[in-house]
N, C-alpha and C positions, 0 to 999 in steps of 0.2 A: 451534228451533222450536216454538211455540207448539201446544198440543193445545185439543181441544175441551173439555175438563175446564178448564184454565186460565182458562179466560173464563169458563165458565157453569157452573160450580158453586162450592158454598159453603166444600167441604170438600176439592177438589181430587181427585174421584172421580167416575167416573157413576152414582153411586147418590146424590149430591147436587145432582145438575142442577138450576134452576131455570127454571121458565117465563122470557121476558124480562121479560114485563111484570108481571112479580110486584113488587111496593115492594123489597123485601129481595133480588132477584138482582143476582149481579155485573153483569149485561149491561143492566142498568136505567138510564136516562139521567142521573140521578142520581148512580151508582155507580160510571159508566163510569171516570172518571179515577181514583178507587182502585185499579181494577183493573187498567189500564194499568199503574199502577205498582207491582204487586206484583213485577211483572220492569224495567221501566223505573227505579224508583229504589232499584233492587239494581246500585250503581258496579261491584261484580266481574264480575256480570254482563253488564252492557253493555259494558266493556272489552272483553272474552272477542270481544265482537261490532265492535270496533272505533269507538263511541259513546261518546265521552266527554262530552255535554252532559246537562246534569241536569234531562231531557225533564220530567220530574213537577213539579220545582220552577217550571222555566219556564213552563207552563201555570197554576200556581198564581197566578203573579204577573201573570201577564197578564189582560186585560178578562174573558175570556171566564170563566179560573176565578175571579175575585175576584166575578163575577158569579152563578157559581154556588154559591159561599160564602154570599152575602148575600140571595137572595132564595128565596121559599118554593117549594113542591114542585111546585106547578101551573107555576109562572113560568118555575120550572128546566129545565123540559120543554123549553124554547124555547133553551138557553141552546147553544151550539156546545161540544161535547167534544169528545175524540180522534176517536171516530169519523168525526163530520161530515166532518172534512178527510182524514183517513188511510183511510177505509174501515172496512170489518168484515171480511169474508173475503176480501177482495182487495187487503190490505196488504202494501206492496212498498218493497224501498229504495229510498232517496232519490236513491241516483245511479241507479236504473232509469229510463229517460226513459219509460216508462210511468205511473210512478206519478203519484198524484194532487197 
């Protein structure tokens, strides 16, 4: 399971946590998909949880992923990222009936 530093740190430790609104923060809107990809693009890790889909690839091929790549920084803030649909601190398994 992910911990705070997995998403909020640039170096994976509590001493490198970056404010969410900082442009280089892993949790800044334009960086969310790459942050989620740290784990979700790791096929071995995903297989250990029974997730066989290539989640990051799928997002980047979607309308939202393409729009995120094409637009300027200001417009990117309006695009759907992983957390828009899956939540932030309340992410649940897709099998959980209370999952978004």
